[in-house]
C-alpha positions in Angstrom: 69.9 117.9 129.9 68.5 119.5 133.0 70.2 120.2 136.3 68.9 117.2 138.1 69.6 114.9 135.2 73.1 116.2 135.1 73.6 115.5 138.9 72.0 112.0 138.6 74.1 111.0 135.6 77.6 112.3 136.6 77.6 112.9 140.4 75.2 110.5 142.1 76.7 107.4 143.7 76.2 105.2 146.7 77.7 106.7 149.8 77.8 104.0 152.5 79.9 106.2 154.9 77.1 108.8 155.1 73.9 108.4 157.0 72.3 110.3 154.0 74.0 111.2 150.7 73.0 113.0 147.5 69.4 113.7 146.9 68.1 115.5 149.9 68.4 119.1 151.2 71.3 118.1 153.4 73.7 115.2 153.6 74.0 113.6 157.0 77.4 112.5 158.3 78.0 110.4 161.4 81.7 110.6 162.5 83.1 107.5 164.1 83.1 107.5 167.9 86.1 109.2 169.3 86.8 111.4 166.3 86.4 115.0 165.3 85.4 116.4 161.9 88.0 118.2 160.0 86.5 120.5 157.3 88.1 122.5 154.5 86.9 124.3 151.4 88.7 125.4 148.2 87.5 127.1 145.1 89.0 126.8 141.6 88.1 129.6 139.1 88.8 129.4 135.3 91.5 131.8 134.3 92.7 132.2 137.9 93.5 128.7 139.0 93.5 126.8 135.7 93.7 127.5 131.9 90.5 127.4 129.9 91.8 124.5 127.7 92.9 122.3 130.7 92.1 118.6 130.4 88.8 118.1 132.3 90.0 114.8 133.8 93.0 116.5 135.4 90.8 119.4 136.5 88.5 117.0 138.3 91.6 115.4 139.9 93.1 118.7 141.1 89.8 120.1 142.3 89.6 117.3 144.9 93.4 117.0 145.4 93.8 120.5 146.8 91.1 119.8 149.4 92.6 116.4 150.3 95.9 118.2 150.8 94.3 120.3 153.5 93.1 117.2 155.3 96.6 115.7 155.0 98.1 118.8 156.7 95.7 118.2 159.5 96.4 114.5 159.8 92.8 113.7 158.9 91.4 110.6 157.2 89.1 111.6 154.3 85.4 110.9 154.8 83.2 112.8 152.3 82.9 115.9 150.2 80.4 118.2 148.5 80.8 119.8 145.1 79.4 123.2 144.0 79.8 123.5 140.2 79.1 126.5 138.0 79.0 125.6 134.3 78.6 128.0 131.3 76.7 125.2 129.5 76.1 121.4 129.6 79.0 119.7 127.7 78.5 115.9 128.2 82.0 114.9 127.1 83.5 117.5 129.4 81.3 116.4 132.4 82.1 112.7 131.8 85.9 113.3 131.8 85.7 115.8 134.7 83.6 113.5 136.9 85.9 110.6 136.1 89.0 112.4 137.3 87.2 113.7 140.4 85.7 110.3 141.4 88.8 108.2 140.6 90.8 110.3 143.2 87.8 110.2 145.6 87.7 106.4 145.4 91.5 106.1 145.9 91.0 107.9 149.2 87.7 106.5 150.3 86.1 110.0 150.1 82.4 110.0 149.2 80.6 112.6 147.2 77.5 113.4 149.4 76.0 116.5 147.9 76.5 120.0 146.5 74.9 122.3 143.9 75.1 123.1 140.2 74.2 126.3 138.4 74.8 128.1 135.1 77.6 130.7 135.0 81.4 131.0 134.5 83.3 127.8 135.2 83.9 127.7 138.9 84.4 124.6 141.1 84.1 124.7 144.9 84.6 121.6 147.0 84.1 121.2 150.8 85.8 118.2 152.2 85.2 116.4 155.5 87.7 114.2 157.4 88.1 112.4 160.7 90.7 113.1 163.3 91.1 110.8 166.4 90.5 112.2 169.9 92.6 110.3 172.4 92.1 110.8 176.2 90.1 113.9 175.4 92.8 115.4 173.2 92.6 115.9 169.5 95.3 114.3 167.4 94.9 117.0 164.6 98.1 118.5 163.3 97.9 122.3 163.6 100.0 125.3 162.5 100.5 126.5 166.0 102.6 123.8 167.6 106.2 124.5 166.3 108.8 125.1 169.0 112.3 126.5 169.0 114.8 123.7 168.2 112.3 121.7 166.0 113.5 120.4 162.6 111.7 121.7 159.5 110.8 119.1 156.8 109.1 119.2 153.5 107.6 116.2 151.6 108.1 115.3 148.0 109.3 117.9 145.4 108.9 121.6 145.0 108.9 124.1 142.1 107.9 121.9 139.2 104.3 123.3 139.1 105.6 126.8 138.9 108.0 125.8 136.1 105.1 124.3 134.2 103.0 127.4 134.7 105.7 129.7 133.4 106.2 127.5 130.4 102.5 127.4 129.6 102.5 131.2 129.8 105.2 131.2 127.2 107.8 132.7 129.4 110.1 129.6 129.4 110.8 127.1 126.6 111.0 123.5 127.7 111.5 120.3 125.8 108.1 118.5 125.3 108.8 115.5 127.6 110.1 117.7 130.4 107.1 120.0 130.1 104.8 117.0 130.3 106.3 115.9 133.5 106.2 119.4 135.1 102.7 119.9 133.9 101.6 116.7 135.5 102.8 118.2 138.9 100.8 121.3 138.2 97.6 119.7 137.1 97.6 116.4 139.0 99.2 117.0 142.4 99.5 114.1 144.9 97.8 114.9 148.2 100.0 113.5 151.0 97.1 112.0 152.9 98.9 108.9 154.2 101.9 110.9 155.3 99.7 113.3 157.3 98.1 110.5 159.1 101.4 108.9 159.8 102.7 112.1 161.3 100.0 112.3 164.0 101.8 112.2 167.4 105.1 112.8 165.6 105.0 116.3 164.0 104.6 119.4 166.2 103.0 121.5 163.4 102.1 121.1 159.7 100.7 123.0 156.7 100.2 122.2 153.1 102.4 124.0 150.6 99.9 125.6 148.2 101.1 129.2 147.8 104.8 128.7 148.1 107.1 127.1 150.8 108.3 130.2 152.5 105.0 132.0 152.5 103.2 128.9 153.9 105.9 128.3 156.4 105.4 131.9 157.5 101.9 131.0 158.6 103.3 128.3 160.9 105.8 130.7 162.4 103.2 133.4 163.0 100.7 131.1 164.8 103.5 129.3 166.7 105.1 132.6 167.7 108.6 131.5 166.6 111.1 132.1 163.8 113.1 129.8 161.5 116.1 129.3 159.3 115.8 127.5 156.0 119.0 126.1 154.4 118.8 126.9 150.7 121.3 124.2 149.6 119.0 121.5 151.3 116.0 122.8 149.3 117.9 123.4 146.0 117.5 119.8 144.7 113.8 119.4 145.3 112.6 120.2 141.8 111.9 116.8 140.3 112.4 117.8 136.6 116.1 118.8 137.3 116.7 115.0 137.4 114.9 114.6 134.0 117.2 113.4 131.2 116.2 116.4 129.1 117.0 118.9 131.9 119.8 121.4 131.3 121.1 124.1 133.6 120.8 126.4 130.7 117.0 126.2 130.8 116.7 128.2 134.0 119.0 130.6 135.8 119.9 129.2 139.3 118.3 132.2 141.0 115.1 131.6 139.2 115.1 127.9 140.0 115.7 128.8 143.7 112.7 131.1 143.5 110.4 128.5 142.1 111.4 126.0 144.8 111.1 128.4 147.7 108.1 130.4 146.6 106.6 128.7 143.5 103.2 127.5 144.7 100.8 124.8 143.6 103.0 122.1 145.0 100.5 120.6 147.5 103.3 119.0 149.5 103.4 119.1 153.4 105.8 121.3 155.3 106.0 120.2 158.9 108.1 120.5 162.1 109.2 117.9 164.6 111.7 117.8 167.5 115.1 116.3 166.7 114.3 113.4 169.0 111.6 112.4 166.5 113.9 112.0 163.5 113.6 108.2 163.5 109.8 108.5 163.8 109.7 111.0 160.9 111.7 108.6 158.8 109.3 105.8 159.7 106.3 107.9 158.8 107.9 108.6 155.4 108.6 104.9 154.8 105.1 103.9 156.0 103.4 106.3 153.7 105.8 105.9 150.7 106.6 109.6 150.7 110.1 111.1 150.6 110.7 113.9 153.1 113.7 116.3 153.4 114.9 118.1 156.4 115.5 121.7 155.3 116.0 123.8 158.4 115.2 124.5 162.0 112.7 126.5 164.1 114.3 129.3 166.2 113.2 131.5 169.0 114.2 134.7 167.2 111.2 135.9 165.1 111.4 136.0 161.4 112.1 133.6 158.5 115.7 133.5 157.4 117.2 131.7 154.3 120.8 130.8 154.5 123.2 130.0 151.6 125.9 127.4 151.3 128.3 129.6 153.2 125.8 130.0 156.1 125.3 133.7 155.3 121.8 135.1 155.1 120.4 135.6 151.6 119.1 139.1 151.1 116.7 138.4 148.3 113.0 138.4 149.3 110.7 135.7 147.9 107.0 136.6 147.5 104.6 133.7 147.7 101.3 133.8 145.9 98.5 136.1 147.2 95.2 136.4 145.4 94.9 140.0 146.4 98.6 140.9 146.6 
């Protein structure tokens, strides 16, 4: 099968949102009146971001999910995406499963595949996603990292730490019961982009970021751009690992310090961390209800620079948590 046959069979579909989709040198997008384009790119590399034996269906899902998570953090509505795919060889079963996982998630969010590229080489997936953000009275409604203010509450959506737990188990560093590993692995390989929550937080949240490299590290980006500090309450975060509520979970599986590390700095969660003033607590709760997404208040923004983690007694924890860094 040649390159263009491959594209035609697995990745060419109608794209009514685009003025021009797959098949030409460029796709043409026409944003709705009164909107801005939100654009983000992410790359997944075999051996770095996923195991060589990963289910191609879940890989297709995750490849798009991590990009949709960026749109969610911006409060953007998904519009379209491009796919650049490097393949060591043509494997039709793999391509059928990968494209199904990719396009099922795309359909769920109304995000159309409008172009890209294929080449032969090591397995590498790069997606660029486009979304729309309203502009009201000349002002963008995009959620940014730079809007947090002293006194704001800090929230996180969903659950944290399960993906890191699965990663360590798949690396053979932790032994988990099969059913528990399956649930944790699902969080690693099929994350849920919080697109509806991001849109519901427009005009409510003061700042937002998606949690991809670890809660504390990603929250640090918000603090730096907003020129503020923060305190995170460790007891409020401690229960956010979903598998700790699994019937096969036992406290003997993981030391409490390690569990805390995975929740605070695990990475691959693709949840939203965001800030909002205390006066917006009802509005935050309504955004959570409207989007069907649980959120947890975990701390507060402070004027004093730096990120502090406090224990149950209110004392500062001295342990440092390092989030993921590709070149760290």
